LOVEXSE-400027 format. One record per residue: x, y, z of N, C-alpha, C in turn. Coordinates in steps of 0.2 Angstrom, whole numbers, plus 2048, in hexadecimal, padded with zeros to 3 digits. Example, Ala and Ser with C-alpha at 12.3 -4.5 7.8 and 13.67 -1.06 7.14 Angstrom:
LOVEXSE-400027
ATOM n_px n_py n_pz ca_px ca_py ca_pz c_px c_py c_pz
ATOM  842  7E4  827   83E   7EA   827  842  7F0  827
ATOM  840  7F5  823   844   7FB   824  840  800  827
***
This chain:
LOVEXSE-400027
ATOM n_px n_py n_pz ca_px ca_py ca_pz c_px c_py c_pz
ATOM  B13  D79  D03   B10   D7A   CFA  B16  D7F  CF9
ATOM  B1E  D7C  CF5   B22   D81   CF4  B1F  D87  CEE
ATOM  B23  D8A  CEC   B23   D8E   CE7  B23  D8C  CE0
ATOM  B1F  D8B  CDE   B20   D8B   CD5  B1F  D91  CD0
ATOM  B27  D8D  CCD   B25   D95   CCA  B21  D96  CC1
ATOM  B21  D9B  CC0   B1A   D9C   CBB  B1A  DA3  CB7
ATOM  B18  DA2  CB3   B1C   DA8   CB1  B18  DAD  CB1
ATOM  B1B  DB5  CB2   B1A   DBC   CB3  B17  DBE  CAE
ATOM  B10  DC1  CAD   B0F   DC4   CA6  B0C  DCB  CA8
ATOM  B0C  DD0  CA4   B07   DD7   CA6  B03  DD4  CA6
ATOM  B01  DD9  CAE   AF7   DD5   CB1  AF1  DDB  CAA
ATOM  AF8  DE2  CA7   AF1   DE6   CA3  AF7  DEC  CA1
ATOM  AF3  DED  C9E   AF5   DF7   C9B  AFA  DFA  C9F
ATOM  AF7  DFB  CA7   AF8   E00   CAB  AFB  DFC  CAE
ATOM  AFE  DF8  CAE   B04   DF5   CB5  B07  DF8  CB9
ATOM  B0A  DFA  CB5   B11   E00   CB8  B0E  E05  CBB
ATOM  B05  E09  CBA   B03   E10   CBD  B06  E0E  CC4
ATOM  B08  E14  CC7   B08   E17   CD0  B03  E18  CD1
ATOM  B02  E11  CD6   AFD   E15   CDF  AF9  E18  CDF
ATOM  AF4  E16  CE2   AF4   E1B   CE4  AF1  E1B  CED
ATOM  AF5  E1D  CF3   AF5   E19   CFB  AF1  E1F  CFC
ATOM  AEF  E1B  D03   AE9   E21   D08  AEE  E26  D0B
ATOM  AED  E29  D0F   AF1   E2E   D10  AF3  E2D  D18
ATOM  AF1  E28  D19   AF3   E27   D20  AF6  E1F  D1F
ATOM  AFA  E1D  D23   B01   E19   D25  B01  E17  D2B
ATOM  AFE  E10  D2E   AFE   E0D   D34  B04  E0B  D35
ATOM  B05  E0D  D3A   B0C   E0A   D3F  B0D  E04  D47
ATOM  B0F  DFE  D46   B0D   DFB   D4A  B14  DF9  D4F
ATOM  B14  DFD  D54   B1C   DFC   D57  B1E  DF4  D5A
ATOM  B24  DF1  D56   B23   DED   D56  B22  DE6  D5E
ATOM  B23  DEC  D65   B25   DEA   D6D  B1C  DE9  D6D
ATOM  B19  DEB  D68   B11   DEA   D68  B0C  DE6  D63
ATOM  B11  DE0  D63   B0F   DD9   D5F  B10  DD1  D61
ATOM  B0B  DD0  D63   B07   DCB   D69  B09  DC6  D60
ATOM  B05  DC5  D5E   B0A   DC1   D58  B09  DC2  D4F
ATOM  B0E  DC2  D4D   B11   DC3   D45  B0D  DC0  D43
ATOM  B09  DBE  D3C   B06   DB9   D38  B0D  DB6  D35
ATOM  B0D  DB0  D31   B12   DAE   D2E  B10  DAE  D26
ATOM  B13  DAD  D24   B13   DB0   D1C  B10  DA8  D18
ATOM  B0D  DA9  D11   B0A   DA6   D0E  B10  D9F  D0B
ATOM  B13  D9B  D09   B15   D97   D06  B1A  D9A  D01
ATOM  B17  D9F  CFE   B1A   DA1   CFB  B22  DA7  CFB
ATOM  B1E  DAA  D01   B20   DAE   D03  B22  DB6  D04
ATOM  B1D  DB6  D01   B19   DBF   D02  B12  DC0  D02
ATOM  B0E  DBA  D04   B03   DBC   D05  B05  DBB  D0D
ATOM  B02  DC1  D11   B02   DBF   D1A  AFC  DBE  D1A
ATOM  AF5  DBC  D1A   AED   DBB   D1B  AE9  DBA  D1E
ATOM  AF0  DBB  D25   AEB   DBC   D2C  AED  DBF  D2E
ATOM  AEB  DC3  D37   AE8   DC8   D39  AF1  DCA  D3F
ATOM  AF5  DCF  D3E   AF7   DD1   D43  AF4  DD3  D4B
ATOM  AF8  DCD  D4E   AF5   DCE   D55  AFA  DD3  D58
ATOM  AF3  DD7  D5B   AF7   DDD   D62  AF9  DDB  D6A
ATOM  AFC  DDB  D6C   AFC   DD8   D74  AF6  DDF  D78
ATOM  AF3  DDA  D7D   AED   DDF   D82  AEF  DE7  D81
ATOM  AE8  DEA  D81   AEB   DF3   D82  AEF  DF7  D7E
ATOM  AF5  DF4  D78   AF6   DF5   D73  AF2  DF6  D6C
ATOM  AF6  DFD  D6A   AF3   DFE   D62  AFA  E00  D5F
ATOM  AF5  E00  D56   AF8   E03   D51  AF6  E0D  D50
ATOM  AFB  E0E  D4F   AFA   E15   D4F  AFB  E17  D46
ATOM  AF7  E1C  D46   AF7   E1F   D3D  AFA  E24  D3B
ATOM  AFF  E26  D38   B04   E2F   D35  AFE  E2E  D30
ATOM  B02  E35  D32   AFB   E39   D27  B03  E3A  D22
ATOM  B00  E39  D1E   B06   E39   D17  B02  E40  D13
ATOM  B09  E44  D10   B07   E47   D09  B05  E42  D06
ATOM  B01  E40  D02   AFD   E3C   CFD  B07  E3B  CF7
ATOM  B06  E3E  CF6   B09   E3F   CEE  B10  E3B  CF2
ATOM  B12  E3D  CF8   B19   E39   CFA  B1B  E33  CFB
ATOM  B17  E2F  CFA   B18   E29   CFF  B1C  E27  CFB
ATOM  B1E  E1E  CFE   B24   E1D   CFA  B25  E17  CFD
ATOM  B24  E10  CFC   B27   E0A   CFE  B2A  E08  CF8
ATOM  B2F  E05  CFB   B34   DFF   CF6  B36  DFA  CFB
ATOM  B3B  DF4  CF7   B3F   DEE   CF8  B46  DF2  CF5
ATOM  B4B  DED  CF7   B50   DF1   CF3  B55  DE9  CF4
ATOM  B55  DE4  CF0   B59   DE0   CF0  B61  DE1  CF1
ATOM  B65  DDD  CF7   B6C   DE0   CF7  B6F  DD8  CF9
ATOM  B75  DD7  CFB   B78   DD4   CFE  B7D  DCE  CF8
ATOM  B84  DCB  CFD   B84   DC9   CF8  B82  DC1  CF6
ATOM  B87  DBC  CF1   B83   DB9   CF1  B81  DB3  CF8
ATOM  B7B  DAF  CF5   B7B   DAA   CFA  B78  DAF  D03
ATOM  B79  DB7  D00   B76   DB8   D07  B70  DBF  D07
ATOM  B6E  DBF  CFF   B6A   DC6   CFD  B64  DC5  D00
ATOM  B62  DCB  D03   B59   DCD   D06  B58  DD4  D05
ATOM  B53  DD7  D04   B4D   DDC   D04  B50  DE2  D0A
ATOM  B51  DE7  D07   B50   DEC   D0D  B49  DEF  D0B
ATOM  B47  DF0  D0E   B40   DF2   D0E  B3E  DFA  D10
ATOM  B3C  DFE  D0C   B3A   E03   D0F  B35  E08  D0F
ATOM  B33  E0C  D11   B2E   E10   D11  B2F  E1A  D12
ATOM  B2D  E1C  D0F   B30   E23   D0D  B29  E29  D0C
ATOM  B28  E2D  D12   B23   E31   D10  B23  E39  D15
ATOM  B1E  E3E  D11   B1F   E43   D15  B18  E46  D1B
ATOM  B1B  E45  D1F   B15   E49   D25  B18  E52  D24
ATOM  B12  E54  D24   B10   E5B   D24  B10  E5F  D2B
ATOM  B12  E62  D2C   B12   E65   D33  B19  E66  D36
ATOM  B15  E6A  D3D   B1A   E69   D44  B1A  E68  D49
ATOM  B14  E65  D4C   B0C   E63   D4F  B13  E62  D55
ATOM  B0E  E63  D59   B12   E60   D61  B13  E57  D61
ATOM  B0E  E53  D5F   B0B   E4E   D5F  B10  E4B  D58
ATOM  B11  E4C  D54   B18   E4B   D4D  B1F  E4A  D53
ATOM  B20  E4E  D56   B24   E50   D57  B27  E4E  D5E
ATOM  B24  E4C  D65   B23   E45   D69  B21  E3E  D66
ATOM  B20  E3C  D60   B21   E37   D5B  B29  E32  D58
ATOM  B2B  E3A  D55   B31   E3B   D52  B38  E3C  D58
ATOM  B39  E3C  D5D   B3B   E3E   D64  B3A  E37  D69
ATOM  B34  E35  D66   B32   E2B   D6C  B34  E27  D69
ATOM  B35  E28  D61   B35   E22   D5D  B3C  E1E  D57
ATOM  B3F  E24  D59   B45   E22   D5A  B4A  E1B  D5B
ATOM  B4B  E1A  D57   B50   E10   D5A  B48  E0E  D5D
ATOM  B40  E0E  D5A   B3C   E08   D59  B3B  E05  D53
ATOM  B3A  E00  D55   B37   DFE   D51  B33  DFB  D4F
ATOM  B2D  DFC  D47   B2A   DFB   D47  B28  DF6  D3E
ATOM  B22  DF5  D3D   B1F   DF2   D38  B18  DFB  D35
ATOM  B19  DF8  D2F   B14   DFC   D2C  B11  DFA  D26
ATOM  B09  DFB  D28   B04   DFA   D22  B04  E01  D1E
ATOM  B04  DFF  D19   B02   E05   D12  AFC  E02  D11
ATOM  AF8  E04  D0E   AF1   E01   D0B  AEF  E07  D03
ATOM  AED  E04  CFE   AEC   E07   CF9  AE4  E0A  CFB
ATOM  AE4  E12  CF6   ADD   E17   CF8  AD6  E11  CFA
ATOM  AD7  E0B  CF6   AD1   E0B   CF4  AD0  E05  CF9
ATOM  AD5  E05  CFD   AD6   DFD   D04  AD6  DF9  CFE
ATOM  AD6  DF4  CF8   AD7   DEF   CF6  ADE  DEE  CF8
ATOM  AE1  DEE  CF9   AEB   DEE   CF8  AED  DEF  CFE
ATOM  AF0  DEA  D03   AF3   DEE   D08  AFA  DEB  D09
ATOM  B00  DEF  D0C   B07   DED   D08  B09  DED  D10
ATOM  B0C  DE6  D14   B0D   DE8   D1B  B17  DE6  D1B
ATOM  B1A  DEC  D1B   B22   DEF   D1D  B22  DEB  D23
ATOM  B2B  DE7  D24   B2B   DE7   D2A  B2A  DE2  D2D
ATOM  B2F  DDB  D33   B2B   DD7   D37  B2E  DD7  D3C
ATOM  B2B  DD3  D41   B2F   DD7   D44  B38  DD3  D48
ATOM  B39  DD0  D44   B3E   DCD   D43  B44  DD1  D3E
ATOM  B42  DD3  D39   B43   DD8   D34  B3F  DE0  D35
ATOM  B3F  DE4  D3A   B3C   DEA   D3C  B3C  DF1  D37
ATOM  B38  DF6  D36   B3C   DF8   D35  B40  E00  D3A
ATOM  B43  E04  D38   B43   E0A   D3D  B40  E10  D3A
ATOM  B42  E15  D3E   B3E   E1D   D3D  B45  E1E  D3C
ATOM  B46  E25  D37   B49   E2A   D37  B47  E2F  D34
ATOM  B49  E38  D35   B43   E3B   D33  B49  E42  D31
ATOM  B46  E47  D2E   B4A   E4B   D2B  B43  E50  D2B
ATOM  B44  E54  D31   B40   E5B   D32  B40  E62  D2C
ATOM  B3C  E65  D2A   B3E   E6D   D25  B39  E70  D28
ATOM  B3D  E76  D29   B35   E7E   D29  B39  E82  D28
ATOM  B37  E84  D21   B3D   E89   D1F  B36  E8C  D18
ATOM  B37  E92  D13   B34   E95   D0F  B2E  E91  D0C
ATOM  B31  E89  D0A   B2C   E84   D06  B2A  E82  D06
ATOM  B29  E7F  D0F   B26   E7A   D11  B29  E78  D1A
ATOM  B24  E75  D1C   B25   E75   D23  B20  E6B  D25
ATOM  B28  E6A  D21   B24   E60   D24  B29  E5D  D26
ATOM  B29  E58  D25   B2D   E51   D27  B2E  E4C  D24
ATOM  B35  E4B  D22   B39   E44   D1D  B35  E3F  D21
ATOM  B33  E3B  D21   B33   E37   D25  B37  E2F  D20
ATOM  B38  E2A  D23   B3A   E22   D20  B3C  E1E  D23
ATOM  B3A  E19  D24   B3A   E14   D28  B3E  E10  D21
ATOM  B42  E0B  D27   B44   E05   D1F  B48  E02  D23
ATOM  B48  DFB  D25   B4A   DF4   D28  B52  DF4  D27
ATOM  B51  DF1  D30   B59   DF2   D31  B5F  DEC  D2E
ATOM  B5C  DE5  D29   B5F   DDF   D28  B5D  DDF  D22
ATOM  B5D  DDB  D1E   B5B   DD7   D17  B56  DD6  D1B
ATOM  B51  DD1  D17   B49   DCE   D18  B48  DCE  D12
ATOM  B41  DCA  D17   B3B   DCC   D0E  B38  DD1  D0B
ATOM  B36  DCF  D05   B35   DD3   D03  B2D  DD8  D03
ATOM  B2C  DDC  D05   B25   DE1   D08  B1E  DDC  D06
ATOM  B1A  DDB  D0B   B16   DD5   D0D  B11  DD6  D08
ATOM  B0C  DD2  D04   B04   DD4   D03  B00  DD2  D09
ATOM  AFE  DD9  D0A   AFB   DD7   D11  AF0  DD7  D11
ATOM  AEF  DD2  D12   AE6   DD1   D13  AE2  DD1  D16
ATOM  AE7  DD1  D1D   AE6   DD0   D27  AE2  DD9  D27
ATOM  AE1  DD6  D2C   ADD   DDD   D2E  AE1  DE4  D32
ATOM  ADF  DEA  D30   AE1   DEE   D36  AE0  DED  D3B
ATOM  AEA  DED  D41   AE7   DEB   D47  AE1  DF3  D4A
ATOM  AE1  DF1  D51   ADB   DF9   D53  AE0  DFD  D55
ATOM  ADD  E05  D54   AE3   E0C   D51  AE0  E0B  D58
ATOM  AE8  E14  D5A   AE5   E16   D5E  ADF  E1B  D60
ATOM  ADE  E1D  D65   AD7   E1F   D67  AD9  E26  D63
ATOM  ADE  E2B  D60   ADD   E30   D60  ADB  E2C  D56
ATOM  ADE  E28  D53   ADE   E26   D4C  AD6  E25  D4B
ATOM  AD4  E1F  D52   ACD   E1C   D50  AC6  E20  D51
ATOM  AC7  E27  D56   AC5   E2C   D5A  AC0  E2A  D5F
ATOM  AC0  E26  D62   ABC   E21   D66  AC1  E28  D6C
***
């Protein structure tokens, strides 16, 4: 079935109100993905689960809630347009685990799942073919000890997906196992 154009009307009086997201973002190393589900015929919804390789797990990163930002930016010349997906957040502190993550995840490819605080909506950023890459800027001064973390797609690709699949298995630190 192909896309059928329909009118896009205002859903409710508060359609532009900011969403509140959970204070954790799920990160999946693209190398750990066994099966990445396809989008539906309209190109935005992913309704099946991401399957990880045996022994692999996703991780979570804590986010200062007010700092979480996700976005799509269309760019490119005529007939070559696509979207750069972005995820920005702040992770407070200067603990060893964050610094080890930053050191070892530079130049690695990720997908990320951002969930609404009540779990009703999830967004999936990145794909194995158009992954997100990590960058950060640490700050330790009289105002804060924090890390401004950014993930951005390497090349133009699709818009951020609406994801209704399950969150993949999380590492033992996140799951408490």
